[in-house]
C-alpha positions in Angstrom: 22.7 22.1 -13.1 20.1 22.7 -10.4 20.2 25.7 -8.2 23.9 26.2 -9.2 24.8 22.7 -8.3 25.9 19.8 -10.6 23.5 16.9 -10.6 24.9 13.4 -10.8 22.6 10.5 -11.5 23.7 7.0 -10.6 21.8 3.7 -11.1 22.3 1.5 -8.0 21.5 -2.1 -7.1 18.4 -3.5 -8.7 17.9 -0.4 -10.9 21.3 -1.0 -12.5 20.6 -4.7 -12.9 17.2 -4.0 -14.5 18.6 -1.4 -16.8 21.4 -3.6 -18.0 18.9 -6.5 -18.5 16.7 -4.2 -20.6 19.7 -3.1 -22.7 20.4 -6.8 -23.5 16.9 -7.3 -24.9 16.0 -6.4 -28.4 12.2 -6.4 -28.2 10.1 -3.2 -28.7 9.0 -3.0 -25.0 12.6 -3.0 -23.8 13.5 -0.3 -26.3 10.6 1.9 -25.2 11.5 1.5 -21.6 15.2 2.4 -22.2 14.2 5.5 -24.1 11.7 6.4 -21.2 14.5 6.0 -18.6 16.9 8.1 -20.6 14.3 10.8 -21.1 13.5 10.9 -17.4 17.2 11.1 -16.5 17.6 14.2 -18.7 14.6 15.8 -16.9 16.0 14.9 -13.5 19.3 16.5 -14.3 17.5 19.8 -14.7 15.0 19.2 -11.9 15.8 16.5 -9.3 12.5 17.1 -7.6 10.5 16.2 -10.7 9.2 13.0 -9.3 6.3 12.5 -6.9 7.6 12.4 -3.3 6.7 9.3 -1.3 5.4 9.8 2.2 8.1 8.9 4.7 5.7 6.4 6.4 5.3 4.5 3.1 9.1 4.0 2.4 9.6 0.3 2.2 11.7 -1.4 5.0 14.3 -2.5 2.4 15.1 1.2 1.7 14.9 2.3 5.4 17.5 -0.3 6.3 19.9 1.4 3.9 19.3 4.7 5.7 17.2 6.3 3.0 15.1 9.2 4.3 13.5 10.5 1.1 12.1 8.7 -1.9 10.6 9.8 -5.1 8.6 8.0 -7.8 8.5 8.7 -11.6 6.2 7.0 -14.0 7.8 5.4 -17.0 6.3 3.8 -20.2 4.3 0.6 -19.9 3.3 1.3 -16.3 6.8 0.9 -15.0 8.2 3.1 -12.2 11.5 4.6 -11.3 12.2 4.9 -7.6 15.0 7.3 -6.6 16.5 9.2 -3.6 18.4 12.5 -3.4 21.5 13.3 -1.4 23.5 16.5 -1.6 26.3 18.7 -0.5 27.2 22.4 -1.0 28.8 21.5 -4.3 26.6 18.9 -6.0 23.5 16.8 -5.8 23.5 13.0 -6.0 20.4 11.3 -7.3 20.5 7.5 -6.8 18.0 5.5 -8.9 17.2 2.6 -6.6 14.7 0.6 -8.5 13.1 0.2 -12.0 10.0 -2.0 -11.6 6.9 -2.8 -13.4 3.5 -1.9 -11.9 2.9 -5.3 -10.3 6.3 -5.3 -8.4 5.8 -1.6 -7.5 2.4 -2.4 -5.9 4.0 -5.4 -4.0 7.0 -3.3 -2.8 4.7 -0.6 -1.3 2.0 -3.0 -0.1 -0.7 -1.8 -2.5 -3.4 -4.2 -3.7 
């Protein structure tokens, strides 16, 4: 509940694929990342604005084509990142996790070197 509204968190697209792939793995790194994602999801249910906002001019084209106007970043374990957007109504807030990426893919996605 955030500001009297229910918060729904949905993994979408590559984030869902990445999370399911991590769930299949049994190694220690995958287990640490799963726990990190689950911990952040609990935090986001209480405070959807927890992540660092990404400047609108830095939003990658792939997300802009989907009509995404706001983007947030949360750091996970092992230098991974969770990228999400927020949509809402008078009744509830939808938080769509769009991407779970390692640091190298994150840098490439945003054009960092």
